[in-house]
A tleap script that builds the chain and sets N, CA, C and O, in Angstrom:
source leaprc.protein.ff14SB
mol = sequence {
  NMET THR ARG LYS ILE ASN VAL PHE SER LEU
  ARG SER ARG ASP GLU VAL ASP SER LEU ASN
  ALA LEU LEU LYS THR HIE SER LYS ALA LYS
  LEU THR TYR MET THR PRO SER ASN GLY TYR
  GLY SER GLY ASP ALA LEU VAL ILE ALA ASP
  TYR GLU ASN ASP GLU GLU ASP ASN GLU ASN
  GLU ILE ARG LYS GLN SER SER CILE
}
set mol.1.N position { 8.244 6.609 11.435 }
set mol.1.CA position { 7.368 6.038 10.424 }
set mol.1.C position { 7.920 4.699 9.962 }
set mol.1.O position { 9.133 4.493 9.917 }
set mol.2.N position { 7.031 3.814 9.628 }
set mol.2.CA position { 7.410 2.491 9.173 }
set mol.2.C position { 7.124 2.370 7.686 }
set mol.2.O position { 6.022 2.679 7.232 }
set mol.3.N position { 8.107 1.925 6.936 }
set mol.3.CA position { 7.910 1.753 5.495 }
set mol.3.C position { 7.176 0.432 5.249 }
set mol.3.O position { 7.546 -0.603 5.803 }
set mol.4.N position { 6.155 0.477 4.431 }
set mol.4.CA position { 5.354 -0.705 4.110 }
set mol.4.C position { 5.300 -0.883 2.605 }
set mol.4.O position { 5.383 0.084 1.848 }
set mol.5.N position { 5.161 -2.114 2.185 }
set mol.5.CA position { 4.961 -2.409 0.770 }
set mol.5.C position { 3.805 -3.395 0.677 }
set mol.5.O position { 3.837 -4.452 1.307 }
set mol.6.N position { 2.797 -3.057 -0.097 }
set mol.6.CA position { 1.678 -3.950 -0.372 }
set mol.6.C position { 1.659 -4.238 -1.856 }
set mol.6.O position { 1.990 -3.377 -2.671 }
set mol.7.N position { 1.273 -5.446 -2.202 }
set mol.7.CA position { 1.190 -5.838 -3.604 }
set mol.7.C position { -0.245 -6.213 -3.921 }
set mol.7.O position { -0.865 -6.987 -3.191 }
set mol.8.N position { -0.769 -5.675 -4.993 }
set mol.8.CA position { -2.139 -5.935 -5.422 }
set mol.8.C position { -2.131 -6.482 -6.839 }
set mol.8.O position { -1.497 -5.903 -7.721 }
set mol.9.N position { -2.819 -7.577 -7.067 }
set mol.9.CA position { -3.051 -8.075 -8.429 }
set mol.9.C position { -4.410 -7.555 -8.842 }
set mol.9.O position { -5.423 -7.922 -8.247 }
set mol.10.N position { -4.444 -6.724 -9.831 }
set mol.10.CA position { -5.708 -6.107 -10.221 }
set mol.10.C position { -6.437 -6.994 -11.225 }
set mol.10.O position { -6.312 -6.824 -12.438 }
set mol.11.N position { -7.200 -7.943 -10.688 }
set mol.11.CA position { -7.961 -8.869 -11.523 }
set mol.11.C position { -9.454 -8.689 -11.341 }
set mol.11.O position { -10.249 -9.142 -12.164 }
set mol.12.N position { -9.833 -8.023 -10.253 }
set mol.12.CA position { -11.263 -7.877 -9.974 }
set mol.12.C position { -11.547 -6.498 -9.393 }
set mol.12.O position { -10.634 -5.776 -8.993 }
set mol.13.N position { -12.792 -6.156 -9.354 }
set mol.13.CA position { -13.220 -4.867 -8.805 }
set mol.13.C position { -12.848 -4.766 -7.315 }
set mol.13.O position { -12.487 -3.693 -6.831 }
set mol.14.N position { -12.940 -5.895 -6.595 }
set mol.14.CA position { -12.588 -5.890 -5.165 }
set mol.14.C position { -11.126 -5.515 -4.951 }
set mol.14.O position { -10.800 -4.788 -4.013 }
set mol.15.N position { -10.256 -6.004 -5.812 }
set mol.15.CA position { -8.840 -5.689 -5.676 }
set mol.15.C position { -8.561 -4.223 -6.003 }
set mol.15.O position { -7.704 -3.597 -5.380 }
set mol.16.N position { -9.276 -3.687 -6.965 }
set mol.16.CA position { -9.152 -2.259 -7.280 }
set mol.16.C position { -9.652 -1.436 -6.097 }
set mol.16.O position { -9.048 -0.423 -5.743 }
set mol.17.N position { -10.759 -1.870 -5.483 }
set mol.17.CA position { -11.300 -1.155 -4.321 }
set mol.17.C position { -10.325 -1.189 -3.147 }
set mol.17.O position { -10.192 -0.202 -2.423 }
set mol.18.N position { -9.638 -2.326 -2.955 }
set mol.18.CA position { -8.643 -2.435 -1.880 }
set mol.18.C position { -7.500 -1.450 -2.096 }
set mol.18.O position { -7.042 -0.801 -1.155 }
set mol.19.N position { -7.048 -1.344 -3.329 }
set mol.19.CA position { -5.973 -0.401 -3.641 }
set mol.19.C position { -6.448 1.029 -3.415 }
set mol.19.O position { -5.714 1.841 -2.852 }
set mol.20.N position { -7.650 1.344 -3.843 }
set mol.20.CA position { -8.191 2.689 -3.645 }
set mol.20.C position { -8.333 3.024 -2.162 }
set mol.20.O position { -8.088 4.161 -1.760 }
set mol.21.N position { -8.728 2.042 -1.343 }
set mol.21.CA position { -8.839 2.264 0.101 }
set mol.21.C position { -7.473 2.585 0.694 }
set mol.21.O position { -7.360 3.468 1.544 }
set mol.22.N position { -6.438 1.880 0.258 }
set mol.22.CA position { -5.085 2.156 0.732 }
set mol.22.C position { -4.675 3.576 0.356 }
set mol.22.O position { -4.103 4.298 1.173 }
set mol.23.N position { -4.967 3.975 -0.876 }
set mol.23.CA position { -4.558 5.300 -1.340 }
set mol.23.C position { -5.270 6.418 -0.592 }
set mol.23.O position { -4.711 7.502 -0.426 }
set mol.24.N position { -6.501 6.170 -0.137 }
set mol.24.CA position { -7.221 7.195 0.626 }
set mol.24.C position { -6.547 7.461 1.957 }
set mol.24.O position { -6.564 8.593 2.442 }
set mol.25.N position { -5.948 6.430 2.560 }
set mol.25.CA position { -5.311 6.620 3.854 }
set mol.25.C position { -3.826 6.944 3.735 }
set mol.25.O position { -3.219 7.427 4.690 }
set mol.26.N position { -3.237 6.681 2.569 }
set mol.26.CA position { -1.811 6.951 2.354 }
set mol.26.C position { -1.648 7.656 1.009 }
set mol.26.O position { -1.221 7.061 0.019 }
set mol.27.N position { -1.993 8.916 1.004 }
set mol.27.CA position { -2.045 9.666 -0.257 }
set mol.27.C position { -0.675 9.831 -0.928 }
set mol.27.O position { -0.612 10.152 -2.115 }
set mol.28.N position { 0.413 9.618 -0.194 }
set mol.28.CA position { 1.742 9.779 -0.779 }
set mol.28.C position { 2.358 8.444 -1.199 }
set mol.28.O position { 3.564 8.360 -1.430 }
set mol.29.N position { 1.537 7.412 -1.297 }
set mol.29.CA position { 2.057 6.102 -1.703 }
set mol.29.C position { 2.611 6.190 -3.116 }
set mol.29.O position { 2.033 6.835 -3.991 }
set mol.30.N position { 3.745 5.525 -3.319 }
set mol.30.CA position { 4.328 5.438 -4.657 }
set mol.30.C position { 3.856 4.125 -5.268 }
set mol.30.O position { 3.992 3.068 -4.652 }
set mol.31.N position { 3.309 4.188 -6.461 }
set mol.31.CA position { 2.802 2.989 -7.118 }
set mol.31.C position { 3.692 2.608 -8.291 }
set mol.31.O position { 4.137 3.463 -9.056 }
set mol.32.N position { 3.941 1.325 -8.415 }
set mol.32.CA position { 4.643 0.779 -9.569 }
set mol.32.C position { 3.703 -0.224 -10.223 }
set mol.32.O position { 3.250 -1.166 -9.573 }
set mol.33.N position { 3.413 -0.030 -11.485 }
set mol.33.CA position { 2.514 -0.923 -12.219 }
set mol.33.C position { 3.331 -1.863 -13.083 }
set mol.33.O position { 4.161 -1.427 -13.881 }
set mol.34.N position { 3.093 -3.158 -12.920 }
set mol.34.CA position { 3.742 -4.167 -13.745 }
set mol.34.C position { 2.657 -4.740 -14.665 }
set mol.34.O position { 1.694 -5.342 -14.192 }
set mol.35.N position { 2.813 -4.555 -15.942 }
set mol.35.CA position { 1.814 -4.995 -16.920 }
set mol.35.C position { 2.515 -5.719 -18.074 }
set mol.35.O position { 3.742 -5.705 -18.162 }
set mol.36.N position { 1.739 -6.345 -18.951 }
set mol.36.CA position { 2.354 -6.997 -20.114 }
set mol.36.C position { 3.205 -6.038 -20.947 }
set mol.36.O position { 4.191 -6.455 -21.554 }
set mol.37.N position { 2.834 -4.768 -20.978 }
set mol.37.CA position { 3.592 -3.811 -21.794 }
set mol.37.C position { 4.995 -3.552 -21.250 }
set mol.37.O position { 5.877 -3.132 -22.000 }
set mol.38.N position { 5.220 -3.800 -19.938 }
set mol.38.CA position { 6.583 -3.640 -19.422 }
set mol.38.C position { 7.164 -4.965 -18.911 }
set mol.38.O position { 8.021 -4.987 -18.028 }
set mol.39.N position { 6.674 -6.067 -19.491 }
set mol.39.CA position { 7.314 -7.358 -19.259 }
set mol.39.C position { 6.721 -8.259 -18.203 }
set mol.39.O position { 7.277 -9.324 -17.936 }
set mol.40.N position { 5.600 -7.872 -17.582 }
set mol.40.CA position { 5.014 -8.716 -16.545 }
set mol.40.C position { 3.787 -9.432 -17.066 }
set mol.40.O position { 2.863 -8.788 -17.562 }
set mol.41.N position { 3.758 -10.732 -16.966 }
set mol.41.CA position { 2.556 -11.520 -17.207 }
set mol.41.C position { 1.960 -11.389 -18.587 }
set mol.41.O position { 2.599 -10.941 -19.538 }
set mol.42.N position { 0.703 -11.800 -18.657 }
set mol.42.CA position { 0.044 -11.816 -19.963 }
set mol.42.C position { -1.304 -11.107 -19.964 }
set mol.42.O position { -1.909 -10.978 -21.029 }
set mol.43.N position { -1.801 -10.641 -18.824 }
set mol.43.CA position { -3.110 -10.013 -18.862 }
set mol.43.C position { -3.403 -9.087 -17.705 }
set mol.43.O position { -3.839 -7.953 -17.903 }
set mol.44.N position { -3.163 -9.569 -16.489 }
set mol.44.CA position { -3.516 -8.775 -15.313 }
set mol.44.C position { -2.408 -7.781 -14.990 }
set mol.44.O position { -1.279 -7.903 -15.464 }
set mol.45.N position { -2.758 -6.799 -14.175 }
set mol.45.CA position { -1.763 -5.826 -13.728 }
set mol.45.C position { -1.385 -6.133 -12.294 }
set mol.45.O position { -2.233 -6.512 -11.486 }
set mol.46.N position { -0.130 -5.971 -11.985 }
set mol.46.CA position { 0.361 -6.111 -10.621 }
set mol.46.C position { 0.780 -4.721 -10.173 }
set mol.46.O position { 1.538 -4.047 -10.870 }
set mol.47.N position { 0.294 -4.286 -9.014 }
set mol.47.CA position { 0.623 -2.963 -8.502 }
set mol.47.C position { 1.378 -3.123 -7.197 }
set mol.47.O position { 0.938 -3.841 -6.300 }
set mol.48.N position { 2.513 -2.456 -7.092 }
set mol.48.CA position { 3.303 -2.458 -5.863 }
set mol.48.C position { 3.162 -1.072 -5.232 }
set mol.48.O position { 3.551 -0.068 -5.828 }
set mol.49.N position { 2.607 -1.028 -4.029 }
set mol.49.CA position { 2.406 0.236 -3.323 }
set mol.49.C position { 3.448 0.347 -2.221 }
set mol.49.O position { 3.523 -0.508 -1.339 }
set mol.50.N position { 4.245 1.396 -2.273 }
set mol.50.CA position { 5.305 1.655 -1.307 }
set mol.50.C position { 4.896 2.902 -0.533 }
set mol.50.O position { 4.740 3.974 -1.119 }
set mol.51.N position { 4.721 2.768 0.782 }
set mol.51.CA position { 4.233 3.902 1.554 }
set mol.51.C position { 4.759 3.837 2.981 }
set mol.51.O position { 5.331 2.831 3.398 }
set mol.52.N position { 4.559 4.920 3.723 }
set mol.52.CA position { 4.952 4.970 5.128 }
set mol.52.C position { 3.699 4.915 5.974 }
set mol.52.O position { 2.705 5.574 5.671 }
set mol.53.N position { 3.750 4.126 7.036 }
set mol.53.CA position { 2.598 3.935 7.889 }
set mol.53.C position { 2.766 4.729 9.181 }
set mol.53.O position { 3.516 4.335 10.074 }
set mol.54.N position { 2.058 5.847 9.263 }
set mol.54.CA position { 2.107 6.697 10.460 }
set mol.54.C position { 1.371 6.061 11.622 }
set mol.54.O position { 1.738 6.284 12.775 }
set mol.55.N position { 0.336 5.269 11.345 }
set mol.55.CA position { -0.520 4.741 12.397 }
set mol.55.C position { 0.252 3.881 13.385 }
set mol.55.O position { 0.029 3.989 14.591 }
set mol.56.N position { 1.155 3.030 12.908 }
set mol.56.CA position { 1.938 2.194 13.817 }
set mol.56.C position { 2.788 3.056 14.733 }
set mol.56.O position { 2.891 2.778 15.928 }
set mol.57.N position { 3.392 4.087 14.192 }
set mol.57.CA position { 4.222 4.958 15.014 }
set mol.57.C position { 3.382 5.692 16.044 }
set mol.57.O position { 3.812 5.868 17.183 }
set mol.58.N position { 2.181 6.123 15.652 }
set mol.58.CA position { 1.299 6.806 16.591 }
set mol.58.C position { 0.929 5.877 17.747 }
set mol.58.O position { 0.908 6.308 18.900 }
set mol.59.N position { 0.637 4.611 17.452 }
set mol.59.CA position { 0.299 3.648 18.498 }
set mol.59.C position { 1.482 3.438 19.432 }
set mol.59.O position { 1.302 3.367 20.648 }
set mol.60.N position { 2.686 3.340 18.885 }
set mol.60.CA position { 3.886 3.166 19.719 }
set mol.60.C position { 4.123 4.389 20.598 }
set mol.60.O position { 4.520 4.258 21.756 }
set mol.61.N position { 3.881 5.577 20.047 }
set mol.61.CA position { 4.056 6.809 20.804 }
set mol.61.C position { 3.090 6.856 21.979 }
set mol.61.O position { 3.468 7.242 23.086 }
set mol.62.N position { 1.850 6.464 21.738 }
set mol.62.CA position { 0.839 6.467 22.805 }
set mol.62.C position { 1.237 5.509 23.909 }
set mol.62.O position { 1.105 5.832 25.090 }
set mol.63.N position { 1.730 4.311 23.533 }
set mol.63.CA position { 2.171 3.328 24.533 }
set mol.63.C position { 3.323 3.889 25.375 }
set mol.63.O position { 3.345 3.727 26.596 }
set mol.64.N position { 4.280 4.550 24.710 }
set mol.64.CA position { 5.418 5.106 25.427 }
set mol.64.C position { 4.973 6.189 26.405 }
set mol.64.O position { 5.449 6.234 27.540 }
set mol.65.N position { 4.058 7.067 25.971 }
set mol.65.CA position { 3.593 8.155 26.823 }
set mol.65.C position { 2.808 7.618 28.019 }
set mol.65.O position { 2.914 8.151 29.123 }
set mol.66.N position { 2.026 6.571 27.800 }
set mol.66.CA position { 1.215 6.048 28.911 }
set mol.66.C position { 2.064 5.295 29.929 }
set mol.66.O position { 1.638 5.109 31.069 }
set mol.67.N position { 3.269 4.856 29.530 }
set mol.67.CA position { 4.139 4.148 30.465 }
set mol.67.C position { 5.026 5.096 31.275 }
set mol.67.O position { 5.696 4.673 32.216 }
set mol.68.N position { 5.027 6.373 30.908 }
set mol.68.CA position { 5.880 7.371 31.611 }
set mol.68.C position { 5.232 7.793 32.906 }
set mol.68.O position { 5.786 8.616 33.634 }
savepdb mol mol.pdb
quit
């Protein structure tokens, strides 16, 4: 598995939808919210999503098997 980190600035509905799409495919993602209440910025929220990407490993596995 490959560890991935995506960062989302939640300023619009589209950005919220992008984060929700990520969570649907990576239900075990760990989210960290950076907001004015914990010292980040003055209005918007920044979300850091830390997750493992199985899809890349699956693609690599398929390539290895087809080359055998």
